[in-house]
N, C-alpha and C positions, 0 to 999 in steps of 0.2 A: 504493500500500500504506500502511495506517495506521502512523503513527509510534509509537514506544515512549514512553509518558507520562513515565516516570521520566527517561529520557534527554532528552526535550524540555524538561522543567522545569529540569533541571540546565543544559542549554545556554542556556535563556532567562535564568536567573539570572546566569550568567557574562556573557551578552551585555548584559544590563541594566547590570551593574557596569561593563563596558568602555565602553558607550555614555555613561553618566553621567560617567565619568572623562575620556573623550575630549572630551565637550562642554565640561567645565570647563577642561581643559588648553588646548584650542584657543582657547576664548574668552578665557582669560587672556593667551595669547600675542598674540592679535590686539589685545587691549586695551592691553597694555603696549608693544608694538612699533609700533603704528600710532595707535590712538585716544588713548593717553595723551599722546604728544608734541603731538598736535593740540590737546588740551584744555589742557595745561599747558606752554607753550613756555618758561617761566621755569626755568632749570636749578636755581635755588636751592630750588625747591619740590619737586624730585624725591624728596627724602628724607622727605617728609611723607605720611602716610596720610590721604587725603581721604575725605570723605563719598561722593564719586562712586565711589571705589574699592570701598567697601563695597556700594554699590548695584549696581555691576557684578558683583561676586562673587555677590551674592544672586540677581541676574537669571540668571546662568549656572547656578547651582545649581538654581534653579526650573525653568529650561528642561530641564536634564538629568533632574530628577525627573519632570517632566511627560512627557517622552519615554519614560522607563522605565515610568511608570504606564500610559501608553497601550499599550505592548507587553504589560505584565502583564495589563491589562484584556482585551486581545484573546485572550491565552492562557486567561484564566479563562472567557471566553465559549465558547471551543472545548471546554473541559472540561465546563462546565455544560449546554450545549445538548443533548448526548446524554442526560444524566441527566433533563432536563426531558421529553425525548421518551419515555423509559422511564416516568417518573412519570405522564405523561398517558395512556399506554396502560394502565398499571396501574389508574388510576382508571376507565377504560372497562371493563376486565375485571371490576373489583369491582362495577360497576353492572350487570353481566350481559351485556355485549357481548364475547363471546369471540373475535370476529373482529378485535379491535384488535391492531395491531402497531406497534412502535416503529420509527421511521425514522432511518437513520444519516446525519447531515449530512456534506457533503463535507469532506475534510481532517481527519476525526476521528482520534483516537489508536487504536492497536491495542487497548488495553484497553477502550476504549469500544465498538469494533467487536465484541470478544468478548462484552462484556456484552449488547449488543443482540442478537447471535446467540443467546446462551443464553436471553435473555428471550423472544424470538420463538419459539424452539423450545418453551419451556415453555407459551407461550400457544397454540401449535398443538396441543400434547398436551392441554391443558385443553379446547380447542374440540372435539377429536376425542372426548375422554372424555364431554363434555357431549352431543355428538351420539349417541354410542353408548349413553349412559344413557337418552336420550329414546327411541331406537329400541328398546332392550331393554325398557323399560316397556311400549311399545306391543306389542312382539312377545310378551312374557309374557302380557299380557291376551288376545292372540289365541290363543296356544297353549293357554291354560287354558280359554278360553271354549268352544272347539269340543268337547272331551270332556265338559265340564260340561253343555253344552247337550244332548249325546247322552244322558248319564246322566239328566238331568232328564226328557227326553222318554220314555225307556224306563221310568223309575220311575213317571212320570205315567200311562203306558199300562198298566202293571201295576196301579196303583191304580184306574184306570177300567175295568179288565177288557178292555182292547183287546188286550193281549198275554197269551198263556198263560205261566204261570210255569214254563217248561221249563228243564232243566239247561243247554241251549245258550245260552239268553238270559242266565242268570246268569253263565255263563262269559264272555260278551261284556262284561257289566257289570263283572266283575272285571278283565278285560283293560283296560278304560278306566280303572279305578281304578289299576291297576298303571302305566299310562302316565302318569297324573297324578303318581303317587308318584315315578316315575323323573325326570320334569321337575323336580319340587321338589327332589329330592336333587341333581341336576346343578346347579341354581341355587344350592343351599346350598354345594356344593363350590366353585363359581366365586366366591361371595361371601367364603368363608373365604380363598380364595387371594388375592383382591384386598386383603383386610384383613391379609394376612400371617399368618393364624391357622390355616392348613391343617396339621393335625397329622399327622406321619409316624412310624410305628413301624419304624425302620430296623434292618436286620440284614444280615449278609453273605449273599449269594446269587449265583447265576449267571444272567445275563441270558438265556442260551440255554435254560436249564431253564424259566424263566418264559414265554418265548415258546412253547416246546413245549407247556406246559400250556394257554396261551391258544388255540393252534392245535387242540388236542384238543377243546376245547369248541365251536369254531367251524367245524371242518373239514366237518361234515355240511351245515351251512347254506351254506358256500361252494361245496361240490360241487353242492348243489341249485340254486344260482344260475348253474351252468355255468362256474364258475371253476376253472381248472387251477392248482394250487398247487405251487410249488417252494420249496425252502428251502436256506439255507446258514448254519447256526448254529454259529459258532465260540464257544468258551468265552470269556465276558466277565464276570469277577468284579466285583461292585459291592456297595456298601452302600446299600440302598434299602428302601422300603416294599413288601412283596410284593403286598399287596392292590391298592395304587394302581398298581403296574406292570402287573399283569394287567388292571386296568381300562383303562389307556390302550392296551394291545395289542389288547384286544377291541374298543375303540372304533375303532382304525385298521382292523382287519380287517372290522368291520361297515360301515365307510365304503366299503370295496372292494365288499362284497356289495351294498350299496344302489345305488351309483353307477357301478360298473364290472362289471356282470354279463357273462358270456360272455367273460371276458378272462383273460390270464395274470397271475398274481400271484406275485411273488418276495419272500420274506422272508429277511432276513439279519441276523446279529449279528456284531460284531467289536469288538476291543479296541485302543485306541490309548494313547499315553502319557498317563496321568492321566484317561482317559475311556473310556466304553463307548458303542457306537452300535447302535441298532436302526433298520433301514431296510426300508420296505415299498414295493414298486414294482408298479404295474399297467399294463396296456395299454388301459385304458378311454379315455373321451373326454377326461379330464383337465380342466385349467383354463387359461384364457388367462393371459399373463404378468401383466396388471394385476390379476387376481383372486387371485394367489398370496398376497398380504398379507391380503386380505379373508377368506380361507378360515378364519382363526382368529377372526373376529369372531362375536360371539354371535348366534345365530339366522340367520346369513347363509347363503344357499343360492345356488349358481350358477343353478339353475332352481327358482324358488319352488314352482310347482305340482307339479313332478316330485318335489321333496324331500318335500312334505307327503303326496303320494299314496303314497310309499314308507314313510311313518311316521317319517321323521327329524325330530328336534327342532331341528337346527341348532346343537346344543351339543356334539357329539362332539369335533371338533377343538379348540374352545376349552378343553374339559376336558383334552385331551391336553397342550396347552401349559401350562395352569395347574399340572398335576401335575409336568410336567417342570421348570418353573421353581421349584416348591416344593422340588425336589431340588437346585436350583442348576444345572440344565441348561437345555436349550432344545429346542423343536420347530420345525421349519421344513419348507417345501416346496422341494425341489431343482429348479431349472429343468432342463429336458431338451428335446432337439431332436425326439425321437420322440413320438408321441401317448401319453398316459398321465399318471400322477401318481406322484411319489415323495415319501413322507413320511419324514423323518429325525428321530429322537429321540436327542439326545446328552446323556449324563449323566456327571457326575464320578464317579470311582471311590469317593470318600469325600465325601459331601455335608456341607456346613457351614451349613445354613440355619436360620433362626430358627423356633421352634415345632416343632422336630423332637424326637421322643422315641426313645430307644434301648431295645431289649429287653435 
């Protein structure tokens, strides 16, 4: 286990002082009781301070100081080595290598170990953010390219007279435009959340009432997907943005409709000390344990082709987490032993987040 730096420095200073004093004391004792009589056998000369005495004292002091300096140098090396490791890794990250990590030398102090752990955690998050950014840019291009290609093809066909300008065709074109608008708005919400600029118009409301309103708009679609819906909505007063809350409830329910058709879905709300909870559980295929954390990554789908065929953008759950965090809460997937997926949203009763506006 790494030692405490303050305690080690204090002990080292005390040890250096004791070592230097011991070297001088023992050296003088040896000199006067053994060497001195051999050098000066004449008793008459004992009272005289000789040049050799001065030389001996200086030699003993020099030996003590060199010993203390050696120990101090070793301590300084143990302090500086972890800092050099952090500095080297920082230079690599600054040059674009986000895989760089600082290595902890053996025998390092606890403070150095904590510093390297925090630095490596920061580097890991930077690497993950860089990877997510690169993936998001690629995914955004892909998600926008498909509807744009369809729009261009249909419009070109209309221009060339290949397609008849029927109301049905225009309805499909408008649907593609709406899909593009929805993706752009979701990306805008995520960008504002990442920048800490997602504005909330908070006011007192009841979580159960907002879930009921969201269920009213989604119940027909859920029934059409073969979903049997049950609910247990206890009163859960909270101070939050009504529009944003309904947005995340609809996103969670829509996720059930797309990826857990023909399943049982149970929705519940409850209140705890200082927090309110929304929980939605289904008996669909669910996700493997290693995919629970990835479910909130932008554009990620457990089954890419299935997700796109159902029209999902892969931004639903990331939006849910972004809005929950903007309220000072959190969204997570609860592990379960039985098949299915449980999404839980936990919000503080009174949010205290930046960028929030009250009515």
